[in-house]
C-alpha positions in Angstrom: 72.8 141.5 18.5 70.3 138.6 17.7 67.3 137.5 19.7 69.3 134.5 21.0 72.4 136.5 22.3 69.7 139.2 23.8 68.4 136.0 25.5 71.6 135.0 27.4 72.3 137.8 28.0 68.7 138.6 29.2 69.1 135.3 31.2 72.4 136.2 32.9 71.9 137.2 36.3 69.4 133.7 36.3 72.5 131.4 34.9 74.6 133.4 37.6 72.1 131.9 40.2 71.4 128.5 39.3 73.5 126.8 36.1 76.7 128.7 36.9 76.5 128.4 40.8 75.8 124.5 40.5 78.4 124.5 38.6 81.2 126.3 41.2 79.8 124.3 43.8 80.1 120.6 42.0 83.7 122.0 41.6 84.3 122.3 45.9 83.3 118.1 45.8 85.5 114.9 45.2 82.7 112.7 45.5 78.5 112.4 45.4 77.4 113.2 49.3 74.5 114.9 50.8 75.7 117.9 51.5 76.6 118.4 47.9 73.2 117.3 47.2 72.0 119.8 50.0 73.5 122.7 48.1 72.0 121.8 45.1 68.9 121.5 46.2 68.7 124.8 47.9 70.3 126.5 45.0 67.0 125.0 42.7 64.7 126.3 45.4 66.6 129.7 45.6 66.5 130.4 42.0 62.8 129.9 42.2 62.7 126.6 40.3 59.5 125.9 42.7 59.9 123.4 46.0 57.9 120.9 44.1 59.6 120.9 41.0 62.6 120.8 42.9 61.4 117.9 44.4 61.2 116.1 41.4 64.5 117.3 39.9 66.3 115.8 43.2 64.3 112.9 42.9 65.8 112.2 39.6 69.1 112.8 40.1 69.0 110.3 43.2 67.6 108.0 40.9 70.1 108.8 38.1 72.8 108.2 40.8 71.5 104.7 42.1 71.1 103.6 38.5 75.4 104.9 37.8 73.9 107.2 34.8 75.8 109.5 37.3 78.9 108.3 38.5 80.7 111.7 40.1 80.1 115.4 40.8 81.6 116.5 37.2 78.2 114.4 36.0 75.5 116.6 38.3 75.2 119.1 35.4 75.0 117.8 32.4 72.2 115.5 33.9 70.4 118.4 35.6 70.6 120.2 32.3 68.8 117.4 30.6 65.9 116.7 33.3 65.3 120.3 33.2 65.5 120.4 29.2 62.8 117.9 29.1 60.7 120.3 31.8 60.9 123.1 29.4 60.3 121.0 25.9 57.7 118.8 27.3 54.6 119.4 25.3 56.3 122.1 23.7 53.9 122.2 20.6 51.1 124.1 22.7 53.7 126.8 23.4 52.3 128.0 19.9 49.9 130.8 18.9 46.2 129.7 18.1 45.2 131.9 15.8 41.7 131.4 13.9 41.3 130.0 10.6 38.9 133.0 9.5 37.7 136.6 10.7 39.6 137.8 13.4 41.6 136.0 16.2 40.4 137.5 20.0 43.2 137.4 22.3 42.3 138.8 25.8 45.3 139.3 27.9 45.1 139.6 31.8 46.8 139.9 34.5 47.8 142.2 37.6 48.9 146.1 37.5 52.2 146.3 37.2 53.5 142.9 35.6 53.4 145.1 32.2 50.0 144.1 30.9 49.5 147.3 29.2 53.0 147.2 27.5 52.8 143.7 26.3 49.9 144.5 24.4 52.0 147.6 23.1 54.6 145.4 21.9 52.4 142.3 20.7 50.6 144.4 18.4 54.1 145.6 17.3 55.2 142.4 16.5 52.1 141.1 14.5 51.8 144.4 12.3 55.3 143.6 11.4 54.2 140.2 10.3 51.4 142.3 8.1 48.7 141.6 9.9 46.3 144.4 10.5 45.3 144.3 14.2 43.3 146.6 16.3 43.5 147.3 20.4 40.7 147.5 22.7 41.2 149.4 26.5 38.6 146.9 28.2 40.5 148.0 31.7 38.0 150.9 32.2 38.8 151.0 35.9 41.7 153.2 35.7 41.6 156.0 33.2 46.2 155.8 33.1 45.5 152.4 31.4 43.3 153.5 28.7 45.5 156.4 27.8 48.5 154.2 27.9 47.1 151.6 25.6 46.0 154.6 23.1 50.0 156.0 23.3 50.9 152.4 22.2 48.0 152.6 19.6 49.6 155.5 18.1 52.6 154.2 18.4 52.2 151.2 16.4 49.7 152.6 13.9 46.4 150.9 15.2 43.4 151.4 16.3 42.0 151.3 19.5 38.2 151.2 20.8 38.1 153.0 24.1 35.0 154.3 26.1 35.4 156.3 29.3 36.8 155.7 32.4 34.7 153.2 34.6 32.6 151.8 31.3 31.2 148.7 31.2 34.2 146.1 30.1 32.4 143.5 28.3 30.6 147.2 26.2 34.0 147.9 24.8 34.8 144.1 23.8 31.6 144.3 22.2 32.3 147.3 20.4 35.7 146.2 19.7 34.3 143.2 18.7 31.9 145.0 16.3 34.7 147.0 14.9 37.0 144.4 13.9 34.7 142.1 12.1 33.1 145.0 10.2 36.7 146.8 9.2 38.3 143.1 8.6 41.0 143.0 10.9 43.1 139.7 11.9 44.1 140.1 15.3 42.0 142.1 18.6 43.9 142.4 21.5 41.6 143.1 24.5 43.3 144.8 27.7 41.8 143.8 31.2 41.4 145.1 34.5 44.0 144.0 37.1 42.6 144.1 40.2 44.2 140.5 41.9 42.5 142.0 44.7 38.7 142.0 44.0 38.9 138.2 42.2 35.2 137.9 42.8 34.6 140.9 40.5 37.5 139.9 38.3 35.8 136.7 37.7 32.8 138.2 37.3 34.3 140.9 34.7 36.3 138.0 32.8 33.4 135.5 32.8 30.8 138.7 30.9 33.7 139.2 28.6 34.1 136.3 27.6 30.6 135.5 27.1 30.0 138.9 25.1 32.9 138.0 22.9 32.0 134.3 22.4 28.3 135.1 21.2 29.9 137.4 18.3 32.6 135.3 17.1 32.7 131.7 17.4 35.3 130.3 19.5 36.7 133.5 20.9 38.8 134.6 22.9 41.2 132.4 21.4 44.2 133.1 23.3 43.7 134.1 27.2 47.0 135.5 27.8 48.4 135.9 31.5 51.3 138.7 32.3 53.4 137.6 35.2 56.4 139.9 36.0 59.1 137.4 36.0 60.8 139.0 39.1 58.4 138.3 41.5 59.8 134.5 41.5 57.2 132.1 42.8 54.3 134.5 43.5 54.1 134.6 39.7 53.1 131.0 40.4 50.8 132.2 42.9 48.6 134.6 40.9 48.9 132.0 38.1 47.0 129.6 40.1 44.7 132.4 41.2 43.4 133.3 37.5 43.4 130.2 36.3 40.1 130.1 38.7 39.0 133.7 37.1 39.6 132.4 33.3 40.8 129.8 30.9 44.3 130.4 30.5 45.8 129.6 26.8 49.1 130.4 27.6 51.6 132.8 29.8 53.5 135.5 29.1 56.7 136.1 31.3 57.8 139.8 31.4 61.3 141.8 32.8 63.6 138.2 32.7 66.3 140.3 31.8 66.1 142.0 35.5 65.3 139.0 37.8 67.3 135.8 39.1 64.5 134.1 39.2 64.2 133.3 35.6 64.0 129.4 36.8 60.4 130.4 37.5 60.0 129.8 34.2 60.7 125.9 34.9 58.1 125.9 37.7 55.7 127.0 35.5 55.7 124.8 32.9 56.3 121.8 35.6 53.9 122.6 38.2 51.1 124.2 36.6 51.3 122.5 32.9 50.9 126.0 31.4 52.5 127.1 28.5 54.3 129.9 28.2 53.9 131.5 25.3 56.0 134.9 25.3 58.5 135.9 26.6 60.5 139.5 27.8 63.8 140.0 27.8 63.9 144.3 27.9 63.0 147.5 27.2 62.7 147.3 23.5 59.7 146.7 21.3 61.4 144.1 19.7 62.3 142.6 22.6 58.8 140.7 23.7 59.2 137.1 21.7 57.3 133.9 21.3 58.8 131.3 23.7 61.2 128.8 22.3 61.4 125.6 25.0 64.8 125.0 23.2 65.9 128.3 22.6 65.4 128.8 26.4 67.2 125.7 27.5 69.9 126.3 25.4 70.4 129.9 26.8 70.0 128.9 30.6 72.9 126.7 30.2 75.1 128.5 27.9 78.7 128.8 28.5 79.6 131.1 26.0 79.5 134.9 27.0 77.0 137.0 24.8 78.2 138.7 22.4 
């Protein structure tokens, strides 16, 4: 099964909860009325598209009706598809990863515990190693011994070196040693894990700022990417987390995990619209190669696909 087919399969619950549901609603109406529009609005909100984005989409629909671009219920789904695709593909060039022109590219990975942060790092390491790049990992989540050990397991599994200190060590010191090692060994990509303690926002903010300063002093323009890992199954809570984390670090993009296990994949639309934040990676399964770079057009096509996944 190719990745697009896996994406379609992974979005089955979201499609059933969003696009397929709207298609079924529309079939029950001969004409467009307030009840029909209310049902569509409710469906968008229930699929975790978000209240603000839903209002924007419904405003566009009402304008489409006024301009005679929508003449009957059968025109609603294609019109919504076009509007959603436009949100997803807006500024699509920003969704691409930024790599350093020379020397190590440094990627800082942040997110709450349980979002799949360490697993994401392991999958990123495997992805870039398969691309022929040399990769190193830094276990700067020193708050939990389990996080250090888990990252080491991924390092062993992917054949990638891991720079680690003891539990409770200064995370910035781990980052510093990792940057020095990456430069000395001519590593292409250094991925830095960080602690996921959102409840202690002040500490987290100070810690991330310190890591950023240390990395930036050693490598110009680093970190080149600061990726926020969000669990798609949390829906609009993921958007709230993103808003909080933007206060702690200059986030360059989002990694959305567990899309295959949720009906809340509409959250991607909300993130792109409400936060104007690039979605750089999506995860649609537990396999190593089920984390892939986000392709907005592909996602829109899979979301509205009527073909069954092979």
